[in-house]
mmCIF file of the C-alpha atoms, coordinates in Angstrom:
data_MODEL
# 
_entry.id   MODEL 
# 
loop_
_atom_site.group_PDB 
_atom_site.id 
_atom_site.type_symbol 
_atom_site.label_atom_id 
_atom_site.label_alt_id 
_atom_site.label_comp_id 
_atom_site.label_asym_id 
_atom_site.label_entity_id 
_atom_site.label_seq_id 
_atom_site.pdbx_PDB_ins_code 
_atom_site.Cartn_x 
_atom_site.Cartn_y 
_atom_site.Cartn_z 
_atom_site.occupancy 
_atom_site.B_iso_or_equiv 
_atom_site.pdbx_formal_charge 
_atom_site.auth_seq_id 
_atom_site.auth_comp_id 
_atom_site.auth_asym_id 
_atom_site.auth_atom_id 
_atom_site.pdbx_PDB_model_num 
ATOM 1   C CA . UNK A 1 1   ? -117.435 -75.423 -17.967 1.00 0.00 ? 1   UNK A CA 1 
ATOM 2   C CA . UNK A 1 2   ? -120.202 -76.358 -20.376 1.00 0.00 ? 2   UNK A CA 1 
ATOM 3   C CA . UNK A 1 3   ? -123.498 -78.180 -19.944 1.00 0.00 ? 3   UNK A CA 1 
ATOM 4   C CA . UNK A 1 4   ? -126.809 -78.265 -21.737 1.00 0.00 ? 4   UNK A CA 1 
ATOM 5   C CA . UNK A 1 5   ? -125.235 -77.961 -25.185 1.00 0.00 ? 5   UNK A CA 1 
ATOM 6   C CA . UNK A 1 6   ? -128.661 -77.406 -26.783 1.00 0.00 ? 6   UNK A CA 1 
ATOM 7   C CA . UNK A 1 7   ? -129.475 -74.455 -24.538 1.00 0.00 ? 7   UNK A CA 1 
ATOM 8   C CA . UNK A 1 8   ? -128.623 -70.747 -24.741 1.00 0.00 ? 8   UNK A CA 1 
ATOM 9   C CA . UNK A 1 9   ? -125.181 -69.518 -23.762 1.00 0.00 ? 9   UNK A CA 1 
ATOM 10  C CA . UNK A 1 10  ? -124.660 -67.603 -20.523 1.00 0.00 ? 10  UNK A CA 1 
ATOM 11  C CA . UNK A 1 11  ? -121.398 -65.921 -19.572 1.00 0.00 ? 11  UNK A CA 1 
ATOM 12  C CA . UNK A 1 12  ? -120.313 -65.891 -15.946 1.00 0.00 ? 12  UNK A CA 1 
ATOM 13  C CA . UNK A 1 13  ? -118.212 -62.763 -15.580 1.00 0.00 ? 13  UNK A CA 1 
ATOM 14  C CA . UNK A 1 14  ? -115.521 -64.373 -13.458 1.00 0.00 ? 14  UNK A CA 1 
ATOM 15  C CA . UNK A 1 15  ? -112.352 -66.425 -13.693 1.00 0.00 ? 15  UNK A CA 1 
ATOM 16  C CA . UNK A 1 16  ? -112.882 -67.807 -10.182 1.00 0.00 ? 16  UNK A CA 1 
ATOM 17  C CA . UNK A 1 17  ? -113.378 -71.532 -10.815 1.00 0.00 ? 17  UNK A CA 1 
ATOM 18  C CA . UNK A 1 18  ? -114.894 -72.004 -7.365  1.00 0.00 ? 18  UNK A CA 1 
ATOM 19  C CA . UNK A 1 19  ? -117.642 -69.527 -8.213  1.00 0.00 ? 19  UNK A CA 1 
ATOM 20  C CA . UNK A 1 20  ? -118.184 -71.061 -11.647 1.00 0.00 ? 20  UNK A CA 1 
ATOM 21  C CA . UNK A 1 21  ? -118.633 -74.547 -10.166 1.00 0.00 ? 21  UNK A CA 1 
ATOM 22  C CA . UNK A 1 22  ? -120.928 -73.269 -7.426  1.00 0.00 ? 22  UNK A CA 1 
ATOM 23  C CA . UNK A 1 23  ? -123.173 -71.229 -9.731  1.00 0.00 ? 23  UNK A CA 1 
ATOM 24  C CA . UNK A 1 24  ? -123.396 -74.053 -12.287 1.00 0.00 ? 24  UNK A CA 1 
ATOM 25  C CA . UNK A 1 25  ? -124.327 -76.489 -9.481  1.00 0.00 ? 25  UNK A CA 1 
ATOM 26  C CA . UNK A 1 26  ? -127.043 -74.198 -8.092  1.00 0.00 ? 26  UNK A CA 1 
ATOM 27  C CA . UNK A 1 27  ? -128.470 -73.742 -11.585 1.00 0.00 ? 27  UNK A CA 1 
ATOM 28  C CA . UNK A 1 28  ? -127.870 -77.338 -12.682 1.00 0.00 ? 28  UNK A CA 1 
ATOM 29  C CA . UNK A 1 29  ? -131.569 -77.769 -13.502 1.00 0.00 ? 29  UNK A CA 1 
ATOM 30  C CA . UNK A 1 30  ? -131.361 -75.044 -16.191 1.00 0.00 ? 30  UNK A CA 1 
ATOM 31  C CA . UNK A 1 31  ? -130.520 -76.068 -19.760 1.00 0.00 ? 31  UNK A CA 1 
ATOM 32  C CA . UNK A 1 32  ? -127.726 -73.541 -20.267 1.00 0.00 ? 32  UNK A CA 1 
ATOM 33  C CA . UNK A 1 33  ? -124.298 -73.594 -21.922 1.00 0.00 ? 33  UNK A CA 1 
ATOM 34  C CA . UNK A 1 34  ? -122.059 -72.233 -19.189 1.00 0.00 ? 34  UNK A CA 1 
ATOM 35  C CA . UNK A 1 35  ? -119.203 -69.981 -20.229 1.00 0.00 ? 35  UNK A CA 1 
ATOM 36  C CA . UNK A 1 36  ? -116.836 -67.909 -18.116 1.00 0.00 ? 36  UNK A CA 1 
ATOM 37  C CA . UNK A 1 37  ? -114.116 -65.345 -18.701 1.00 0.00 ? 37  UNK A CA 1 
ATOM 38  C CA . UNK A 1 38  ? -111.710 -68.287 -18.966 1.00 0.00 ? 38  UNK A CA 1 
ATOM 39  C CA . UNK A 1 39  ? -113.340 -68.873 -22.373 1.00 0.00 ? 39  UNK A CA 1 
ATOM 40  C CA . UNK A 1 40  ? -112.522 -65.271 -23.373 1.00 0.00 ? 40  UNK A CA 1 
ATOM 41  C CA . UNK A 1 41  ? -108.843 -64.703 -22.570 1.00 0.00 ? 41  UNK A CA 1 
ATOM 42  C CA . UNK A 1 42  ? -108.898 -61.414 -24.480 1.00 0.00 ? 42  UNK A CA 1 
ATOM 43  C CA . UNK A 1 43  ? -111.265 -59.821 -21.964 1.00 0.00 ? 43  UNK A CA 1 
ATOM 44  C CA . UNK A 1 44  ? -109.350 -57.936 -19.304 1.00 0.00 ? 44  UNK A CA 1 
ATOM 45  C CA . UNK A 1 45  ? -110.189 -57.854 -15.626 1.00 0.00 ? 45  UNK A CA 1 
ATOM 46  C CA . UNK A 1 46  ? -112.770 -55.288 -14.511 1.00 0.00 ? 46  UNK A CA 1 
ATOM 47  C CA . UNK A 1 47  ? -111.479 -53.515 -11.409 1.00 0.00 ? 47  UNK A CA 1 
ATOM 48  C CA . UNK A 1 48  ? -113.737 -53.855 -8.367  1.00 0.00 ? 48  UNK A CA 1 
ATOM 49  C CA . UNK A 1 49  ? -113.556 -50.141 -7.677  1.00 0.00 ? 49  UNK A CA 1 
ATOM 50  C CA . UNK A 1 50  ? -117.175 -49.626 -6.649  1.00 0.00 ? 50  UNK A CA 1 
ATOM 51  C CA . UNK A 1 51  ? -118.269 -48.520 -3.210  1.00 0.00 ? 51  UNK A CA 1 
ATOM 52  C CA . UNK A 1 52  ? -120.949 -51.230 -3.071  1.00 0.00 ? 52  UNK A CA 1 
ATOM 53  C CA . UNK A 1 53  ? -121.391 -54.847 -4.067  1.00 0.00 ? 53  UNK A CA 1 
ATOM 54  C CA . UNK A 1 54  ? -124.026 -53.766 -6.594  1.00 0.00 ? 54  UNK A CA 1 
ATOM 55  C CA . UNK A 1 55  ? -121.651 -51.347 -8.323  1.00 0.00 ? 55  UNK A CA 1 
ATOM 56  C CA . UNK A 1 56  ? -118.969 -54.021 -8.673  1.00 0.00 ? 56  UNK A CA 1 
ATOM 57  C CA . UNK A 1 57  ? -121.322 -56.773 -9.839  1.00 0.00 ? 57  UNK A CA 1 
ATOM 58  C CA . UNK A 1 58  ? -123.008 -54.427 -12.319 1.00 0.00 ? 58  UNK A CA 1 
ATOM 59  C CA . UNK A 1 59  ? -119.708 -53.248 -13.816 1.00 0.00 ? 59  UNK A CA 1 
ATOM 60  C CA . UNK A 1 60  ? -118.465 -56.815 -14.332 1.00 0.00 ? 60  UNK A CA 1 
ATOM 61  C CA . UNK A 1 61  ? -121.713 -58.117 -15.809 1.00 0.00 ? 61  UNK A CA 1 
ATOM 62  C CA . UNK A 1 62  ? -122.144 -55.134 -18.134 1.00 0.00 ? 62  UNK A CA 1 
ATOM 63  C CA . UNK A 1 63  ? -118.561 -55.366 -19.438 1.00 0.00 ? 63  UNK A CA 1 
ATOM 64  C CA . UNK A 1 64  ? -118.885 -59.100 -20.155 1.00 0.00 ? 64  UNK A CA 1 
ATOM 65  C CA . UNK A 1 65  ? -122.246 -58.691 -21.898 1.00 0.00 ? 65  UNK A CA 1 
ATOM 66  C CA . UNK A 1 66  ? -121.034 -55.851 -24.139 1.00 0.00 ? 66  UNK A CA 1 
ATOM 67  C CA . UNK A 1 67  ? -117.838 -57.651 -25.209 1.00 0.00 ? 67  UNK A CA 1 
ATOM 68  C CA . UNK A 1 68  ? -119.372 -61.107 -25.769 1.00 0.00 ? 68  UNK A CA 1 
ATOM 69  C CA . UNK A 1 69  ? -122.797 -60.087 -27.039 1.00 0.00 ? 69  UNK A CA 1 
ATOM 70  C CA . UNK A 1 70  ? -124.365 -62.581 -24.624 1.00 0.00 ? 70  UNK A CA 1 
ATOM 71  C CA . UNK A 1 71  ? -126.380 -62.377 -21.437 1.00 0.00 ? 71  UNK A CA 1 
ATOM 72  C CA . UNK A 1 72  ? -123.866 -62.147 -18.603 1.00 0.00 ? 72  UNK A CA 1 
ATOM 73  C CA . UNK A 1 73  ? -124.118 -62.870 -14.905 1.00 0.00 ? 73  UNK A CA 1 
ATOM 74  C CA . UNK A 1 74  ? -121.767 -61.610 -12.237 1.00 0.00 ? 74  UNK A CA 1 
ATOM 75  C CA . UNK A 1 75  ? -121.720 -61.433 -8.498  1.00 0.00 ? 75  UNK A CA 1 
ATOM 76  C CA . UNK A 1 76  ? -119.915 -59.522 -5.818  1.00 0.00 ? 76  UNK A CA 1 
ATOM 77  C CA . UNK A 1 77  ? -120.002 -60.690 -2.249  1.00 0.00 ? 77  UNK A CA 1 
ATOM 78  C CA . UNK A 1 78  ? -118.350 -60.368 1.100   1.00 0.00 ? 78  UNK A CA 1 
ATOM 79  C CA . UNK A 1 79  ? -118.482 -61.101 4.777   1.00 0.00 ? 79  UNK A CA 1 
ATOM 80  C CA . UNK A 1 80  ? -119.639 -58.404 7.199   1.00 0.00 ? 80  UNK A CA 1 
ATOM 81  C CA . UNK A 1 81  ? -118.424 -58.787 10.784  1.00 0.00 ? 81  UNK A CA 1 
ATOM 82  C CA . UNK A 1 82  ? -120.397 -56.781 13.338  1.00 0.00 ? 82  UNK A CA 1 
ATOM 83  C CA . UNK A 1 83  ? -117.500 -56.429 15.785  1.00 0.00 ? 83  UNK A CA 1 
ATOM 84  C CA . UNK A 1 84  ? -115.451 -54.893 12.960  1.00 0.00 ? 84  UNK A CA 1 
ATOM 85  C CA . UNK A 1 85  ? -118.113 -52.342 12.071  1.00 0.00 ? 85  UNK A CA 1 
ATOM 86  C CA . UNK A 1 86  ? -119.271 -54.399 9.070   1.00 0.00 ? 86  UNK A CA 1 
ATOM 87  C CA . UNK A 1 87  ? -115.774 -54.907 7.677   1.00 0.00 ? 87  UNK A CA 1 
ATOM 88  C CA . UNK A 1 88  ? -114.385 -56.280 5.475   1.00 0.00 ? 88  UNK A CA 1 
ATOM 89  C CA . UNK A 1 89  ? -117.631 -55.966 3.486   1.00 0.00 ? 89  UNK A CA 1 
ATOM 90  C CA . UNK A 1 90  ? -117.119 -54.836 -0.084  1.00 0.00 ? 90  UNK A CA 1 
ATOM 91  C CA . UNK A 1 91  ? -113.348 -55.047 0.494   1.00 0.00 ? 91  UNK A CA 1 
ATOM 92  C CA . UNK A 1 92  ? -113.485 -58.743 1.422   1.00 0.00 ? 92  UNK A CA 1 
ATOM 93  C CA . UNK A 1 93  ? -111.384 -59.885 -1.545  1.00 0.00 ? 93  UNK A CA 1 
ATOM 94  C CA . UNK A 1 94  ? -108.686 -57.291 -0.750  1.00 0.00 ? 94  UNK A CA 1 
ATOM 95  C CA . UNK A 1 95  ? -108.849 -57.294 3.039   1.00 0.00 ? 95  UNK A CA 1 
ATOM 96  C CA . UNK A 1 96  ? -105.342 -58.650 3.590   1.00 0.00 ? 96  UNK A CA 1 
ATOM 97  C CA . UNK A 1 97  ? -103.807 -56.805 0.647   1.00 0.00 ? 97  UNK A CA 1 
ATOM 98  C CA . UNK A 1 98  ? -103.439 -57.494 -3.058  1.00 0.00 ? 98  UNK A CA 1 
ATOM 99  C CA . UNK A 1 99  ? -102.473 -61.069 -3.806  1.00 0.00 ? 99  UNK A CA 1 
ATOM 100 C CA . UNK A 1 100 ? -103.365 -62.414 -0.366  1.00 0.00 ? 100 UNK A CA 1 
ATOM 101 C CA . UNK A 1 101 ? -104.634 -65.984 -0.182  1.00 0.00 ? 101 UNK A CA 1 
ATOM 102 C CA . UNK A 1 102 ? -107.930 -67.087 1.317   1.00 0.00 ? 102 UNK A CA 1 
ATOM 103 C CA . UNK A 1 103 ? -106.005 -68.469 4.298   1.00 0.00 ? 103 UNK A CA 1 
ATOM 104 C CA . UNK A 1 104 ? -104.284 -65.121 4.858   1.00 0.00 ? 104 UNK A CA 1 
ATOM 105 C CA . UNK A 1 105 ? -107.573 -63.208 4.714   1.00 0.00 ? 105 UNK A CA 1 
ATOM 106 C CA . UNK A 1 106 ? -109.154 -65.641 7.174   1.00 0.00 ? 106 UNK A CA 1 
ATOM 107 C CA . UNK A 1 107 ? -106.154 -65.330 9.486   1.00 0.00 ? 107 UNK A CA 1 
ATOM 108 C CA . UNK A 1 108 ? -106.430 -61.557 9.530   1.00 0.00 ? 108 UNK A CA 1 
ATOM 109 C CA . UNK A 1 109 ? -110.073 -61.624 10.585  1.00 0.00 ? 109 UNK A CA 1 
ATOM 110 C CA . UNK A 1 110 ? -109.341 -64.196 13.280  1.00 0.00 ? 110 UNK A CA 1 
ATOM 111 C CA . UNK A 1 111 ? -106.470 -62.058 14.600  1.00 0.00 ? 111 UNK A CA 1 
ATOM 112 C CA . UNK A 1 112 ? -108.718 -58.987 14.790  1.00 0.00 ? 112 UNK A CA 1 
ATOM 113 C CA . UNK A 1 113 ? -111.335 -61.004 16.688  1.00 0.00 ? 113 UNK A CA 1 
ATOM 114 C CA . UNK A 1 114 ? -108.862 -62.738 19.009  1.00 0.00 ? 114 UNK A CA 1 
ATOM 115 C CA . UNK A 1 115 ? -110.321 -61.210 22.191  1.00 0.00 ? 115 UNK A CA 1 
ATOM 116 C CA . UNK A 1 116 ? -113.927 -60.970 20.992  1.00 0.00 ? 116 UNK A CA 1 
ATOM 117 C CA . UNK A 1 117 ? -116.293 -63.319 22.874  1.00 0.00 ? 117 UNK A CA 1 
ATOM 118 C CA . UNK A 1 118 ? -118.568 -65.769 21.085  1.00 0.00 ? 118 UNK A CA 1 
ATOM 119 C CA . UNK A 1 119 ? -121.694 -63.653 21.577  1.00 0.00 ? 119 UNK A CA 1 
ATOM 120 C CA . UNK A 1 120 ? -120.133 -60.712 19.717  1.00 0.00 ? 120 UNK A CA 1 
ATOM 121 C CA . UNK A 1 121 ? -118.748 -62.655 16.760  1.00 0.00 ? 121 UNK A CA 1 
ATOM 122 C CA . UNK A 1 122 ? -121.942 -62.259 14.709  1.00 0.00 ? 122 UNK A CA 1 
ATOM 123 C CA . UNK A 1 123 ? -121.531 -61.780 10.982  1.00 0.00 ? 123 UNK A CA 1 
ATOM 124 C CA . UNK A 1 124 ? -123.229 -62.291 7.674   1.00 0.00 ? 124 UNK A CA 1 
ATOM 125 C CA . UNK A 1 125 ? -122.363 -63.238 4.144   1.00 0.00 ? 125 UNK A CA 1 
ATOM 126 C CA . UNK A 1 126 ? -123.939 -60.901 1.568   1.00 0.00 ? 126 UNK A CA 1 
ATOM 127 C CA . UNK A 1 127 ? -124.042 -61.376 -2.213  1.00 0.00 ? 127 UNK A CA 1 
ATOM 128 C CA . UNK A 1 128 ? -125.325 -59.287 -5.079  1.00 0.00 ? 128 UNK A CA 1 
ATOM 129 C CA . UNK A 1 129 ? -125.948 -61.007 -8.414  1.00 0.00 ? 129 UNK A CA 1 
ATOM 130 C CA . UNK A 1 130 ? -126.167 -58.836 -11.534 1.00 0.00 ? 130 UNK A CA 1 
ATOM 131 C CA . UNK A 1 131 ? -127.687 -59.989 -14.836 1.00 0.00 ? 131 UNK A CA 1 
ATOM 132 C CA . UNK A 1 132 ? -126.777 -57.868 -17.880 1.00 0.00 ? 132 UNK A CA 1 
ATOM 133 C CA . UNK A 1 133 ? -128.077 -57.900 -21.436 1.00 0.00 ? 133 UNK A CA 1 
ATOM 134 C CA . UNK A 1 134 ? -125.757 -56.819 -24.269 1.00 0.00 ? 134 UNK A CA 1 
ATOM 135 C CA . UNK A 1 135 ? -127.951 -53.808 -25.062 1.00 0.00 ? 135 UNK A CA 1 
ATOM 136 C CA . UNK A 1 136 ? -130.270 -53.444 -22.144 1.00 0.00 ? 136 UNK A CA 1 
ATOM 137 C CA . UNK A 1 137 ? -130.590 -52.885 -18.411 1.00 0.00 ? 137 UNK A CA 1 
ATOM 138 C CA . UNK A 1 138 ? -128.666 -54.590 -15.631 1.00 0.00 ? 138 UNK A CA 1 
ATOM 139 C CA . UNK A 1 139 ? -130.784 -56.037 -12.859 1.00 0.00 ? 139 UNK A CA 1 
ATOM 140 C CA . UNK A 1 140 ? -129.392 -56.888 -9.460  1.00 0.00 ? 140 UNK A CA 1 
ATOM 141 C CA . UNK A 1 141 ? -130.562 -59.343 -6.791  1.00 0.00 ? 141 UNK A CA 1 
ATOM 142 C CA . UNK A 1 142 ? -129.459 -59.774 -3.185  1.00 0.00 ? 142 UNK A CA 1 
ATOM 143 C CA . UNK A 1 143 ? -128.917 -62.775 -0.904  1.00 0.00 ? 143 UNK A CA 1 
ATOM 144 C CA . UNK A 1 144 ? -127.906 -62.793 2.767   1.00 0.00 ? 144 UNK A CA 1 
ATOM 145 C CA . UNK A 1 145 ? -126.859 -65.589 5.105   1.00 0.00 ? 145 UNK A CA 1 
ATOM 146 C CA . UNK A 1 146 ? -126.567 -64.724 8.808   1.00 0.00 ? 146 UNK A CA 1 
ATOM 147 C CA . UNK A 1 147 ? -124.055 -66.430 11.062  1.00 0.00 ? 147 UNK A CA 1 
ATOM 148 C CA . UNK A 1 148 ? -120.936 -65.946 13.148  1.00 0.00 ? 148 UNK A CA 1 
ATOM 149 C CA . UNK A 1 149 ? -117.170 -66.191 12.896  1.00 0.00 ? 149 UNK A CA 1 
ATOM 150 C CA . UNK A 1 150 ? -115.626 -69.376 14.299  1.00 0.00 ? 150 UNK A CA 1 
ATOM 151 C CA . UNK A 1 151 ? -112.655 -69.433 16.669  1.00 0.00 ? 151 UNK A CA 1 
ATOM 152 C CA . UNK A 1 152 ? -110.495 -71.002 13.962  1.00 0.00 ? 152 UNK A CA 1 
ATOM 153 C CA . UNK A 1 153 ? -110.689 -72.367 10.426  1.00 0.00 ? 153 UNK A CA 1 
ATOM 154 C CA . UNK A 1 154 ? -112.398 -75.731 9.937   1.00 0.00 ? 154 UNK A CA 1 
ATOM 155 C CA . UNK A 1 155 ? -113.228 -77.764 6.872   1.00 0.00 ? 155 UNK A CA 1 
ATOM 156 C CA . UNK A 1 156 ? -111.814 -78.175 3.394   1.00 0.00 ? 156 UNK A CA 1 
ATOM 157 C CA . UNK A 1 157 ? -114.800 -77.346 1.202   1.00 0.00 ? 157 UNK A CA 1 
ATOM 158 C CA . UNK A 1 158 ? -115.824 -74.097 -0.397  1.00 0.00 ? 158 UNK A CA 1 
ATOM 159 C CA . UNK A 1 159 ? -113.550 -71.099 -0.761  1.00 0.00 ? 159 UNK A CA 1 
ATOM 160 C CA . UNK A 1 160 ? -113.102 -67.558 0.535   1.00 0.00 ? 160 UNK A CA 1 
ATOM 161 C CA . UNK A 1 161 ? -114.185 -67.139 4.149   1.00 0.00 ? 161 UNK A CA 1 
ATOM 162 C CA . UNK A 1 162 ? -116.080 -70.450 4.264   1.00 0.00 ? 162 UNK A CA 1 
ATOM 163 C CA . UNK A 1 163 ? -113.662 -72.114 6.761   1.00 0.00 ? 163 UNK A CA 1 
ATOM 164 C CA . UNK A 1 164 ? -114.388 -69.471 9.420   1.00 0.00 ? 164 UNK A CA 1 
ATOM 165 C CA . UNK A 1 165 ? -118.069 -68.708 8.752   1.00 0.00 ? 165 UNK A CA 1 
ATOM 166 C CA . UNK A 1 166 ? -120.708 -70.653 10.702  1.00 0.00 ? 166 UNK A CA 1 
ATOM 167 C CA . UNK A 1 167 ? -124.283 -70.178 9.396   1.00 0.00 ? 167 UNK A CA 1 
ATOM 168 C CA . UNK A 1 168 ? -126.925 -69.390 12.024  1.00 0.00 ? 168 UNK A CA 1 
ATOM 169 C CA . UNK A 1 169 ? -128.387 -72.580 13.483  1.00 0.00 ? 169 UNK A CA 1 
ATOM 170 C CA . UNK A 1 170 ? -125.326 -74.616 12.465  1.00 0.00 ? 170 UNK A CA 1 
ATOM 171 C CA . UNK A 1 171 ? -122.323 -75.938 14.408  1.00 0.00 ? 171 UNK A CA 1 
ATOM 172 C CA . UNK A 1 172 ? -120.364 -76.537 11.200  1.00 0.00 ? 172 UNK A CA 1 
ATOM 173 C CA . UNK A 1 173 ? -118.542 -73.938 9.166   1.00 0.00 ? 173 UNK A CA 1 
ATOM 174 C CA . UNK A 1 174 ? -119.576 -73.334 5.588   1.00 0.00 ? 174 UNK A CA 1 
ATOM 175 C CA . UNK A 1 175 ? -116.451 -75.286 4.579   1.00 0.00 ? 175 UNK A CA 1 
ATOM 176 C CA . UNK A 1 176 ? -117.674 -78.322 6.575   1.00 0.00 ? 176 UNK A CA 1 
ATOM 177 C CA . UNK A 1 177 ? -121.214 -78.292 5.190   1.00 0.00 ? 177 UNK A CA 1 
ATOM 178 C CA . UNK A 1 178 ? -121.865 -80.619 2.211   1.00 0.00 ? 178 UNK A CA 1 
ATOM 179 C CA . UNK A 1 179 ? -122.029 -78.754 -1.111  1.00 0.00 ? 179 UNK A CA 1 
ATOM 180 C CA . UNK A 1 180 ? -125.675 -79.633 -1.711  1.00 0.00 ? 180 UNK A CA 1 
ATOM 181 C CA . UNK A 1 181 ? -126.633 -78.015 1.608   1.00 0.00 ? 181 UNK A CA 1 
ATOM 182 C CA . UNK A 1 182 ? -124.408 -74.979 1.053   1.00 0.00 ? 182 UNK A CA 1 
ATOM 183 C CA . UNK A 1 183 ? -125.979 -74.516 -2.374  1.00 0.00 ? 183 UNK A CA 1 
ATOM 184 C CA . UNK A 1 184 ? -129.391 -74.142 -0.723  1.00 0.00 ? 184 UNK A CA 1 
ATOM 185 C CA . UNK A 1 185 ? -128.549 -71.804 2.167   1.00 0.00 ? 185 UNK A CA 1 
ATOM 186 C CA . UNK A 1 186 ? -125.600 -69.663 1.109   1.00 0.00 ? 186 UNK A CA 1 
ATOM 187 C CA . UNK A 1 187 ? -125.793 -65.959 0.335   1.00 0.00 ? 187 UNK A CA 1 
ATOM 188 C CA . UNK A 1 188 ? -124.887 -66.640 -3.301  1.00 0.00 ? 188 UNK A CA 1 
ATOM 189 C CA . UNK A 1 189 ? -127.547 -69.355 -3.582  1.00 0.00 ? 189 UNK A CA 1 
ATOM 190 C CA . UNK A 1 190 ? -130.182 -66.952 -2.267  1.00 0.00 ? 190 UNK A CA 1 
ATOM 191 C CA . UNK A 1 191 ? -129.199 -64.204 -4.671  1.00 0.00 ? 191 UNK A CA 1 
ATOM 192 C CA . UNK A 1 192 ? -129.217 -66.684 -7.569  1.00 0.00 ? 192 UNK A CA 1 
ATOM 193 C CA . UNK A 1 193 ? -132.609 -68.018 -6.509  1.00 0.00 ? 193 UNK A CA 1 
ATOM 194 C CA . UNK A 1 194 ? -133.944 -64.458 -6.499  1.00 0.00 ? 194 UNK A CA 1 
ATOM 195 C CA . UNK A 1 195 ? -132.489 -63.864 -9.983  1.00 0.00 ? 195 UNK A CA 1 
ATOM 196 C CA . UNK A 1 196 ? -133.689 -67.128 -11.498 1.00 0.00 ? 196 UNK A CA 1 
ATOM 197 C CA . UNK A 1 197 ? -137.083 -66.015 -12.759 1.00 0.00 ? 197 UNK A CA 1 
ATOM 198 C CA . UNK A 1 198 ? -135.621 -63.021 -14.568 1.00 0.00 ? 198 UNK A CA 1 
ATOM 199 C CA . UNK A 1 199 ? -132.812 -65.130 -16.009 1.00 0.00 ? 199 UNK A CA 1 
ATOM 200 C CA . UNK A 1 200 ? -135.303 -67.676 -17.337 1.00 0.00 ? 200 UNK A CA 1 
ATOM 201 C CA . UNK A 1 201 ? -137.231 -64.882 -19.008 1.00 0.00 ? 201 UNK A CA 1 
ATOM 202 C CA . UNK A 1 202 ? -134.267 -63.233 -20.747 1.00 0.00 ? 202 UNK A CA 1 
ATOM 203 C CA . UNK A 1 203 ? -132.772 -66.572 -21.850 1.00 0.00 ? 203 UNK A CA 1 
ATOM 204 C CA . UNK A 1 204 ? -136.226 -67.789 -22.986 1.00 0.00 ? 204 UNK A CA 1 
ATOM 205 C CA . UNK A 1 205 ? -135.893 -71.009 -21.035 1.00 0.00 ? 205 UNK A CA 1 
ATOM 206 C CA . UNK A 1 206 ? -138.875 -73.351 -20.536 1.00 0.00 ? 206 UNK A CA 1 
ATOM 207 C CA . UNK A 1 207 ? -141.240 -71.882 -17.964 1.00 0.00 ? 207 UNK A CA 1 
ATOM 208 C CA . UNK A 1 208 ? -141.662 -75.154 -16.116 1.00 0.00 ? 208 UNK A CA 1 
ATOM 209 C CA . UNK A 1 209 ? -138.039 -74.913 -14.905 1.00 0.00 ? 209 UNK A CA 1 
ATOM 210 C CA . UNK A 1 210 ? -138.772 -71.734 -13.003 1.00 0.00 ? 210 UNK A CA 1 
ATOM 211 C CA . UNK A 1 211 ? -138.437 -71.860 -9.214  1.00 0.00 ? 211 UNK A CA 1 
ATOM 212 C CA . UNK A 1 212 ? -140.307 -68.838 -7.910  1.00 0.00 ? 212 UNK A CA 1 
ATOM 213 C CA . UNK A 1 213 ? -140.283 -69.785 -4.245  1.00 0.00 ? 213 UNK A CA 1 
ATOM 214 C CA . UNK A 1 214 ? -136.813 -69.587 -2.668  1.00 0.00 ? 214 UNK A CA 1 
ATOM 215 C CA . UNK A 1 215 ? -136.406 -72.381 -0.090  1.00 0.00 ? 215 UNK A CA 1 
ATOM 216 C CA . UNK A 1 216 ? -136.051 -70.007 2.853   1.00 0.00 ? 216 UNK A CA 1 
ATOM 217 C CA . UNK A 1 217 ? -136.750 -72.692 5.433   1.00 0.00 ? 217 UNK A CA 1 
ATOM 218 C CA . UNK A 1 218 ? -134.561 -75.399 3.942   1.00 0.00 ? 218 UNK A CA 1 
ATOM 219 C CA . UNK A 1 219 ? -131.253 -76.300 5.561   1.00 0.00 ? 219 UNK A CA 1 
ATOM 220 C CA . UNK A 1 220 ? -129.512 -74.334 8.285   1.00 0.00 ? 220 UNK A CA 1 
ATOM 221 C CA . UNK A 1 221 ? -129.088 -70.642 8.775   1.00 0.00 ? 221 UNK A CA 1 
ATOM 222 C CA . UNK A 1 222 ? -131.304 -67.674 8.011   1.00 0.00 ? 222 UNK A CA 1 
ATOM 223 C CA . UNK A 1 223 ? -131.001 -66.314 4.511   1.00 0.00 ? 223 UNK A CA 1 
ATOM 224 C CA . UNK A 1 224 ? -132.943 -63.992 2.283   1.00 0.00 ? 224 UNK A CA 1 
ATOM 225 C CA . UNK A 1 225 ? -133.048 -63.355 -1.421  1.00 0.00 ? 225 UNK A CA 1 
ATOM 226 C CA . UNK A 1 226 ? -134.577 -60.332 -3.093  1.00 0.00 ? 226 UNK A CA 1 
ATOM 227 C CA . UNK A 1 227 ? -134.674 -58.361 -6.316  1.00 0.00 ? 227 UNK A CA 1 
ATOM 228 C CA . UNK A 1 228 ? -132.936 -55.030 -5.814  1.00 0.00 ? 228 UNK A CA 1 
ATOM 229 C CA . UNK A 1 229 ? -133.851 -53.290 -9.079  1.00 0.00 ? 229 UNK A CA 1 
ATOM 230 C CA . UNK A 1 230 ? -132.093 -52.069 -12.198 1.00 0.00 ? 230 UNK A CA 1 
ATOM 231 C CA . UNK A 1 231 ? -128.463 -51.075 -12.283 1.00 0.00 ? 231 UNK A CA 1 
# 
C-alpha cells in the first residue's frame, strides 16, 4: 500500500494486510509512503518469542529498520480476559495453536467462557506500537481499550478477536462498529495516536499535521494511549 508519494517512506513491519489497512487509515492525514514486509519478500519473519508485547513489537520494528534502512513501525497486541487470568494476552495470535484461524481462536475463548456470566466477561484489548530508527533507539507506546467478551461472534468487519470483543459503553462488537469509529477508539488507534508526535519528528513531517491530544472522549469505550519509553 502506498500513499503520499512525495513524502518519506515508512515500513510497517507486518505482512498482515488488515493491520496495514488499519494503520494507514488511522494515519491517513500524514504524507507518508506506506510500505510493508510484503514489499520486501526477502525479509524473513521475526518470531514473536518475547514475554511481553513490547519485546515482540521492538524486535519486529528493529529488524525491519536495520534491513531496510528506513524508519519502521511495528505493533504487538492481544486480548486479555479477566476470567482467564489475563489470557490469552501476549499469546493471542497463537492461542488456538499454530496456523489457527481467527474464527478458531474466537471459538476457543467462547468455549472457555461458556459458563461465565456477563458480569465476569470483562476484558481489554492492549497494543504496543514500536518505532525504530535504522541506527538509533526503539520507542514504544501503549494503547488500551476496555470492554467485554460477547456471548457469540457478531459482525464482519475488522479481524482477530473483533467479532467477540464489545468495547465498554457499546452494544456492538468491534466487528460491527464502522471502521471510522473503530479507528478512533481501538487499542491500536490509541497506541498510534500516542506515537504520532514522535513519528512526525523522526520522519520530519510538517508540524501542523501533529495531533498531540488523543481523542480520549470520542466514540465508545474507554481507551488510553501513552508513551512507554525506549526499547
